[in-house]
C-alpha positions in Angstrom: -132.8 165.1 -40.0 -129.3 166.4 -40.4 -126.2 164.3 -40.5 -122.9 166.1 -40.1 -119.8 164.4 -41.4 -122.1 162.7 -43.9 -119.4 162.0 -46.5 -117.3 160.0 -44.0 -117.2 156.3 -43.5 -119.7 156.1 -40.6 -121.6 159.2 -41.6 -122.5 158.0 -45.0 -123.6 154.7 -43.5 -125.9 156.6 -41.1 -127.3 158.5 -44.1 -127.9 155.2 -45.9 -129.7 153.7 -43.0 -131.8 156.8 -42.4 -132.8 157.0 -46.1 -133.7 153.3 -46.0 -136.0 154.1 -43.1 -137.7 156.7 -45.2 -136.3 159.8 -43.5 -135.5 163.0 -45.4 -131.8 163.6 -44.8 -129.7 166.8 -45.0 -126.2 165.5 -45.5 -123.8 168.1 -44.2 -120.3 167.8 -45.7 -117.1 169.9 -45.4 -116.1 172.0 -48.3 -114.3 169.9 -50.9 -115.2 166.6 -49.3 -115.2 163.4 -51.3 -118.9 162.7 -51.6 -118.8 159.5 -53.6 -120.5 157.5 -50.8 -123.6 159.9 -51.1 -124.0 159.7 -54.8 -126.9 157.2 -54.9 -128.5 158.0 -51.6 -130.9 160.8 -52.6 -130.0 163.0 -49.7 -130.0 166.8 -49.7 -126.4 168.1 -49.6 -125.4 171.0 -47.5 -121.8 172.2 -47.6 -120.5 173.9 -44.4 -117.3 174.1 -42.4 -117.9 173.1 -38.8 -115.9 176.1 -37.7 -118.4 178.4 -39.4 -121.3 178.9 -37.0 -123.5 180.6 -39.7 -123.1 177.7 -42.1 -123.7 175.1 -39.5 -126.8 177.0 -38.3 -128.2 177.2 -41.8 -127.7 173.4 -42.4 -129.5 172.6 -39.2 -132.4 175.0 -39.6 -135.8 173.3 -39.4 -134.4 169.9 -38.5 -136.1 167.7 -35.9 -133.1 165.5 -35.3 -129.3 165.9 -35.7 -126.6 163.3 -35.8 -123.3 164.9 -35.2 -120.5 162.7 -36.6 -118.2 165.2 -38.2 -114.7 165.3 -36.7 -111.0 165.1 -37.6 -110.2 161.4 -37.1 -106.5 161.0 -37.6 -103.4 160.8 -35.4 -101.3 163.7 -36.7 -101.7 167.2 -38.1 -99.1 169.8 -38.9 -101.0 172.2 -36.6 -102.5 170.2 -33.7 -104.9 173.2 -32.9 -107.1 172.1 -35.8 -108.3 169.1 -33.7 -109.7 171.4 -31.1 -111.0 174.0 -33.6 -113.0 171.3 -35.4 -113.8 168.6 -32.8 -114.5 171.0 -29.9 -115.3 174.4 -31.6 -117.3 172.6 -34.3 -119.3 170.7 -31.7 -120.1 173.9 -29.9 -121.4 175.3 -33.2 -123.6 172.3 -33.7 -124.9 172.6 -30.1 -125.8 176.2 -30.7 -127.4 175.4 -34.0 -129.5 172.6 -32.5 -130.7 174.9 -29.8 -131.5 177.7 -32.2 -133.4 175.3 -34.5 -135.4 173.8 -31.6 -134.4 170.3 -32.6 -136.0 167.5 -30.6 -132.8 165.4 -30.2 -129.1 165.3 -30.9 -127.1 162.1 -31.2 -123.4 162.8 -30.7 -120.8 160.4 -32.0 -118.0 160.2 -29.5 -115.2 157.6 -29.5 -114.2 154.7 -27.3 -110.8 156.5 -27.1 -112.3 158.7 -24.3 -112.7 155.6 -22.0 -110.2 154.0 -19.7 -109.5 150.3 -19.3 -110.0 148.0 -16.3 -106.8 147.1 -14.4 -107.6 143.4 -14.8 -107.3 143.7 -18.6 -111.0 142.9 -19.2 -113.3 144.7 -21.6 -114.1 148.3 -20.9 -117.6 149.7 -20.7 -119.2 153.1 -20.4 -118.3 153.4 -16.7 -114.5 153.2 -17.2 -113.0 156.6 -16.9 -109.6 157.4 -18.3 -106.4 158.4 -16.6 -105.9 161.8 -18.2 -102.2 161.4 -18.2 -102.7 158.5 -20.6 -105.2 160.2 -22.9 -102.6 160.4 -25.5 -102.8 162.7 -28.6 -104.8 165.6 -29.8 -107.6 163.4 -31.3 -108.5 161.7 -28.1 -108.0 164.9 -26.0 -110.2 166.9 -28.3 -112.9 164.3 -28.4 -112.8 164.0 -24.6 -113.4 167.8 -24.3 -116.1 167.8 -27.0 -118.0 165.0 -25.2 -118.1 167.1 -22.1 -119.4 170.0 -24.0 -122.3 167.8 -25.1 -122.8 166.5 -21.5 -122.8 170.1 -20.3 -125.5 170.9 -22.8 -127.5 168.0 -21.5 -127.2 169.3 -18.0 -128.6 172.6 -19.2 -131.6 170.9 -20.7 -130.7 169.7 -24.2 -132.0 166.3 -25.2 -129.0 164.4 -26.4 -127.4 161.0 -26.1 -124.0 159.8 -27.0 -122.7 156.8 -29.0 -119.2 155.5 -28.9 -118.2 153.4 -32.0 -115.5 150.7 -31.6 -113.5 149.8 -34.7 -115.6 149.9 -37.9 -115.0 147.9 -41.0 -117.0 147.3 -44.2 -117.5 148.9 -47.6 -117.1 152.6 -48.3 -114.0 153.4 -46.3 -112.7 155.9 -48.9 -110.1 157.7 -46.9 -109.3 155.1 -45.4 -109.8 155.4 -41.7 -107.0 154.2 -39.3 -109.0 151.0 -38.8 -109.5 150.4 -42.5 -105.8 151.0 -43.0 -105.0 147.9 -41.0 -106.9 145.8 -43.6 -105.4 147.8 -46.5 -101.8 147.4 -45.2 -102.3 143.7 -45.0 -103.7 143.5 -48.5 -100.8 145.5 -49.9 -98.2 143.4 -48.0 -97.1 146.3 -45.8 -97.6 144.4 -42.6 -94.5 142.3 -41.9 -95.5 141.7 -38.3 -98.3 142.3 -35.9 -98.7 143.6 -32.4 -100.0 141.6 -29.5 -103.1 143.7 -29.2 -106.8 143.3 -29.6 -109.7 145.4 -30.8 -113.5 145.3 -31.0 -114.6 144.9 -34.7 -118.0 146.0 -35.9 -119.6 146.3 -39.3 -120.1 149.9 -40.3 -123.8 149.2 -41.2 -124.4 147.8 -37.7 -122.9 151.0 -36.3 -125.3 153.0 -38.4 -128.3 151.0 -37.2 -127.0 151.6 -33.6 -127.1 155.4 -34.3 -130.8 155.2 -35.3 -131.6 153.0 -32.3 -129.9 155.6 -30.0 -132.1 158.3 -31.6 -135.2 156.3 -30.9 -134.4 154.6 -27.5 -131.3 156.2 -26.0 -131.7 157.9 -22.6 -130.9 161.6 -22.4 -127.3 162.2 -21.3 -126.4 158.5 -21.5 -123.5 157.0 -23.5 -123.6 153.7 -25.5 -120.7 151.7 -26.8 -121.7 150.4 -30.3 -119.5 147.4 -30.9 -119.2 143.9 -32.2 -116.6 141.2 -31.4 -113.4 141.4 -29.5 -110.6 139.9 -31.5 -106.8 139.6 -31.1 -104.9 141.2 -33.9 -103.6 137.7 -34.8 -107.2 136.5 -35.2 -108.1 139.5 -37.4 -105.2 138.7 -39.7 -106.2 135.0 -39.7 -109.7 136.1 -40.9 -108.1 138.2 -43.6 -105.9 135.2 -44.7 -108.9 132.9 -44.7 -111.0 135.2 -47.0 -108.2 136.3 -49.4 -105.8 133.3 -49.5 -102.9 135.7 -48.7 -100.5 134.6 -46.0 -100.8 136.1 -42.5 -97.8 137.7 -40.9 -96.2 135.4 -38.4 -93.8 137.9 -36.7 -95.0 139.3 -33.4 -93.5 142.7 -32.9 -92.6 143.6 -29.2 -94.4 146.6 -27.7 -91.1 148.4 -27.1 -90.2 148.2 -30.8 -93.6 149.6 -31.8 -93.4 152.5 -29.4 -89.8 153.3 -30.5 -90.9 153.3 -34.2 -93.8 155.6 -33.4 -91.6 158.0 -31.4 -88.9 158.1 -34.1 -91.3 158.5 -37.0 -93.2 161.3 -35.2 -90.0 163.1 -34.3 -88.2 162.9 -37.7 -91.1 163.0 -40.1 -93.7 165.0 -38.1 -91.5 167.6 -36.3 -88.4 167.8 -38.4 -89.7 167.2 -41.9 -93.2 168.6 -41.1 -95.0 165.8 -43.0 -97.4 163.1 -41.8 -95.4 160.3 -40.1 -95.7 156.8 -41.3 -96.2 155.6 -37.7 -97.8 158.3 -35.6 -96.9 157.9 -31.9 -100.6 158.0 -31.0 -101.3 155.1 -33.4 -98.3 153.2 -32.1 -99.6 153.5 -28.5 -103.0 152.3 -29.6 -101.6 149.4 -31.5 -99.5 148.4 -28.5 -102.5 148.4 -26.1 -105.3 145.8 -26.1 -108.6 147.6 -26.7 -111.6 145.4 -26.0 -115.0 146.6 -25.0 -118.4 145.5 -23.8 -121.5 146.8 -25.6 -123.9 145.1 -23.2 -125.6 148.4 -22.4 -126.4 149.2 -26.0 -127.6 145.6 -26.6 -129.9 145.7 -23.5 -131.2 149.3 -23.8 -131.1 150.0 -27.5 -131.5 146.5 -29.0 -128.1 146.9 -30.7 -126.9 143.8 -32.7 -123.9 143.1 -34.8 -123.2 140.5 -37.4 -120.1 138.3 -37.2 -116.8 140.2 -37.4 -115.7 137.9 -40.2 -118.3 139.5 -42.5 -117.1 143.0 -41.7 -113.5 142.0 -42.3 -114.2 140.2 -45.6 -116.5 143.0 -46.9 -113.8 145.6 -46.1 -111.1 143.6 -47.9 -113.3 143.0 -51.0 -114.3 146.7 -51.2 -110.7 147.9 -51.1 -109.7 145.3 -53.8 -112.7 146.2 -56.0 -112.1 149.9 -55.8 -108.4 150.0 -56.8 -106.8 150.4 -53.4 -104.7 147.2 -53.7 -101.6 147.1 -55.8 -102.0 145.0 -59.0 -99.2 142.6 -58.1 -100.9 141.9 -54.7 -104.5 141.8 -56.2 -103.3 139.1 -58.6 -102.4 136.9 -55.7 -105.8 137.1 -54.0 -108.0 133.9 -54.1 -111.3 134.9 -52.6 -112.9 132.4 -50.4 -116.5 132.5 -49.0 
């Protein structure tokens, strides 16, 4: 099988799970990618830029199954067109390669960012469609379009299903992802306050197992949220405080302040100075919006399960600390608690 985006946080976990199941894995990575998560996994490495149809086709040749996880997952780029070039154009290249190789099935990794939220504030599920006017940012927009390219291919006969990860935590978040950055900012004392938001936390290895379950049992053209536990940000920080002994922020930051900071940072740093903003507006909007989800469909149809969120949170914190991501003065204050 082929795994695109194999060097990434979720991608490497999928490779790890597939290798544990005895599968031969071609791990497709972008040129120059940090491949430390693949070092001990005994996978066949294939380097290819998603925007290069020839390279993608070569990586997928002879594969029975393809997991397409590769995407640009961040909230700002100097040239926003890169989101569509990679996330949409790259997905089209994978779809073409899957057809040309005669693959039996594609599992496409979408995002819960393409879903809407119920007006009553309850958890969203796969039936919740978004208000396109609120589908903020190039990341969400490009993933929404890419998802529909996959669904179009399904309508034309391709056997594919879609998985939508919630907010993963755990070991191996080398970049780190926007989700992991929440944990890292806390550890480094860069979180003076918190937003009155919520998110669905899942261990990255449970996400990987959900990908394999989707390959085996997912219905063609059907989407599955792969999640864990819905937690308020205050509770996530409380879990981090419980496992590290570091104090949790007590200041609740109003939504308006968060959005103003995002708008200002994006305007001054992003547009004027042409550098990555410290608080991208898209990230500010997300942090100011409760994002809870129901993964009942995946649990019922795929047999998806997830360990307690506290394990994902504590393992993420320990990994960052053990791998030099935490400043020495802060690391010295940590008193690990089981």
